[in-house]
N, C-alpha and C positions, 0 to 999 in steps of 0.2 A: 468518660472512658469510651463511649460510643463515637464521639467526634474524633478521637485519636485514631481509632480503627478506620474510620472513614477517610481521614487524612492519609493514612498509610496506603489504603486501597487506591485513592486517587493518585498518589505518587507512583505506585507500582504500575497502574494502568497508563499513566503518562510516559513512564520510561519504556514500557513495552510498546506503546504506540510509536515512540521515537525510534526504537530499534527496528520495528516492523517496516519502516520506510525503506531501509536498505535491502531487506530480503524481498520486499514487494517489487522494487525496481529490478532486481536481478531476475525474479521469476517472470516479470512482464517481458523483459528482453528475451529470455529463453523461450517463452511461449510464442513470441513473435517469430523467432527463428524456426521453431518447430512447425508453426503454421505455414511458413513459406516453403519449407522442405516438403511438408505433406501436400501442399498445393501442387508442387511439381509432379508428384506421383499420381495425383488425381487428374492431371491435365488430359490424358487420353481417355479416361473413363467417364468423367462427369465434368463438363466444362463449367456449368453454373456453380457447382460446389468449389471448383478450383478458383474461379473468379472471386467468390465470397471469401475463401481462405486467404487469397492474396491480399484482398482489401483489409481483412482483419489483421493479418500479419504485418502489413505495412503500417497500419494505425498503431499497433502495439510497439512496433520497432521505432517509430518516430515520435513517441511521447517522450518529452524530455525528462530524464531521470531526476534532474535537480528540482523540477516542479513537484514531483511526487514526494521527494524528500522534504521540500519546504512545507508542503501541506501537512504531512505527518508530524514534522517537528513543531510546527505552530500549534497543531491540535494537541500534541503531547504536552507542550508548554502550558497550554490553557488548562489541561487536566492537573498538572502539577500546581498551578496557581490556585485552582479550586481546593487542592489539598491544603495549601497554606491558609486559605479562608476557613476551611473546616477546623484547622488547628487553632485558629484565633478563637473559636467557640469553646475550645478545651480549656484555655487559660481563663 
């Protein structure tokens, strides 16, 4: 019975990780835009902070979204596979 519960937990964790890729991509793009806007406001006050925010914002903006989704989907698929391995011990 324990291996069935572990299998279900692996499946749920894998599905959650696969779905998290889409929200993570969206939040990264939004954070990049927010940093670039905030850097414009900091330009007159603190130039070093403004430069750092511009660099961070551009890095977040130019990370390809498909790369994040591929990594999370592959990781989620591996967790789902571990769930099937745990299910094999139940039978």
